[in-house]
Residue, then its C-alpha position, 0 to 999 in steps of 0.5 A: m758253610l760252603a760257598t766258593g769252596q777255595s777254603v775247604v780245598d785249600v785247607c784238605k788238600e794240605l791235610i792230603a799233603t801231610y797225612k793219610i787219609a783214606d777216604l776224605h769227607i766233606a759236610a756242610i749244613i748249607a752250600s752254593t752248587e758252585g762250591i760243590q762243582h769247585v771241590k768236586a773239581n778239585l778234590p774229586k775223590a772226597k765225598i760231600w754231605v750237605c743239607a741244603v744247596d742255594e743257586e745263587m751267590t753274591s758278588k761278595s760270594y755269600i750264599v742267598p739267600g744262606l743263612g744270612d746275619a744269624g751267625d755274624l749277630a750272635f755275638g752283637e752288633k756289627v761295629 
């Protein structure tokens, strides 16, 4: 999932600094418009592959409607 895009940008910049990367491809099942824009602004040569784009994020940077609690609840109830 690509919400704000900050984590992906941080990781990719570290990888680029450490390894010789000729082509950078970023894949996500779901992304926000804001996240895609952030990645494009900070990693302009990256190719971005997403299955779905959701337009909205909450104030906590959760994608709406996103995937909901599916990932969290796969391992039991929230504590």
